[in-house]
N, C-alpha and C positions, 0 to 999 in steps of 0.2 A: 137415576142418580146423576147422570151427566147433565140433565136439565136443571137439577138443583144447583149443581156447581156453576153452570152458566149464569143462573139467576144471581148467585152470590157474587160472581165476578162483576156483574153489572151494577151491583149496589154501590152507591156513591157516598155513603155515610162514613165519616171518619170518627170513630168512637172515642170516648173518654178512656184514658189510661186507668186501669184498675189495679192498684198495688195489692200485693198479697194474693194474687190470683194464681191459677195453675201455671206452671212453667217458670222460665227465668225472667228476671227484670232486664230492662235495657241497660246499656252501658252507663247512661246517666240516669240516676234514680229521680225521675221527674215527679213533681207534685201533681196528683190528679185533680183536675178542675172540670166541673160540669159546664154546660152551656149557659147556666144561670149564675156563674161565678161573678162576683162584684169586682169593681175596680180595686178595692182594698184586698180582696182575695188574690187577684192577679199580681198586684204590686208586691205583696208579701212573698208569693211564690217565686217571683223573678228578682227579688232582692232590691226593689226600687222603693226608696223612702218617699212617702206622701204624708205631709203633716196632718191632713184631715183623717188619715187612717191610723194615726198613733193612738194607742190606748192611754187614757188618763192615768198617770202614776198614782198608786195608792200609798199614802203615808202610813207606815206601820205605827201601831200604838207604842208609846214609850214603855220600856221595861225597866222597872226599878229593882235594883239588886242591893242586898245588904250584906252579902257574904264578904268576909275579909275585914269588916270593921271590928275594932276592939271596944268592948263595952267599958264604961267608966267615965272619967272626966272628959268632957267634950274637947278640952285642949289637948288631951292625950290620945284622942282618936286618930287613927292612921288609915289611909287608904292602902290597899294592897299594892305591893311593888310591881312595877311593870315587868313583864316577862323578858328575860335576857335572851330568849331564843331568837334565832334568825327567822325572819318571815319565810314561810314555805313558798317557793316559787310556783306560779301557776303552770299547769302542764300546757305544752304547745298544742294548739288546735289547728289542724290543717284547714286550708281554705276549702270551703264546700261550694261547688258551683250551684247556681240557681237555675232550675229548669222546670218547666211546667208543660203538661200535656193537656190539650184542649179537644173538645168535641166540636168539630167543624164539618158541616155538611156540604157535599158537592152534588151536582146533578149526576144521574146514573152514568157510570163509566166514563166520566169526564172530569176536568179540573175547573168546571164552571161553578162558582159559589152560589149558594142558595140564599134566600132572604134570612133564614135562621143563622146562617154563617156570618152574615154581615153584622148582626147584633153583637155577637161575642167579639168579633174583630174590632168593632168600634170601641169597646171597652179596653181591649188590648192596646189599640192605638192611643187612647187617652193616657195609658200608663207609660207607653214608650216615648211619648212626647212631654212627659212631666219634666219640670226644670231639673230635677235631680237625676234625670236619665239623659240629659242633653248630649253627653259625650260617650254614652254607653253603646256598645255594639251587641248585636243579637244574632243568633243562628236559628233559622227556621228549618226543621227537619220533618220530612214526610215519611210515614210508614204505611204499609198496606198489610192486608191479611195474606195468608199463604195459598189462596185459591188462584189458579192461573199460572202462567209461565213467569219465571223469575225476571226475564227481560222486560215483559210488559208491566209487571208490578214496579220494577225500578223506574221505568219511564213515567208511569202514572204518579208515583210518589214524588218525583222531581217536579212534575208539572203542577201538582197541588201545592207543594211548598213554594214554588215560584208564584203561583196565583195569590197566595197569602201575602207574600212579599210585595207583589205589585199593588195589591189593594191598599196596604199600609202606606206605601210610598205615594200613591195617587191621592188618597183621601186624607192623609195627615201630614203631607209634605215632609216626610222623613228623608233625610239624606240617604241615598241608596248605598253609600259606603258604610253605613251603620248596620245594614242588614245583609246577611248572606243566606242562601238557601241551598238545600241539598236533599236528596232522597235516598232512603235506604231500602226501599222496596219491602220485601218480606224477610230480610236478613235478620231482623231482631224481633221476632215474634214474642209477644208478652205471654201468650197462652199457646205453648207448643203442643199441648195435648189436643187443642182444637184450632187448627190453622185458620179456619174460617170465622172464628169468634170476632165479635165487634170490637173488643178491646184491643185487638191487633191493629185496627185501623185508627190512626191517630196522627196529630200534628203536634210536635214539640217545639217550644221556643226556649232557648238557653241564653242566659246573660253571659256575655264573653268579657265583660269589663270594659274599661275605658281605653 
């Protein structure tokens, strides 16, 4: 059993966040995105508008109504009177933060990115450097599973979040003041019933606004 735990501890994969799984969700309900997520998927999850990702609006068919008309001489026909009621105010909708969890792979027991990781990070970088995101700041948060000591998991999660930040800055010339990184180790397990589950190992990116 100890050998199995040691193997899981060395596993370097940061898994995709699976919503609705066993256990409690994270403090920020991040949108789950797979490693194959497109730039449009990423921009939607992070709340970054990209014109090429906007759906073409559909014009509704005109609806003809005849209720309220009085039959008889056309000169005597009247349209229904406008309602005198006050318009109903729209309910206030609280601002919802945009956060997404990504499947980003690292080498065993380290914060070194793999080739698969750079593919999804390149799409993330393209979204973060879109003109509509020029002044937006983001937080990169690393999470680990519950296997191993809390102190080691915290350090590893911090290193992996920092590795993602460094890659984006180096390859996309993003101002480092726009990105902050932090690690939470195993403190926010998504699947508490199975601390070693892959969905607990994840990297989240959150839109902090301008």
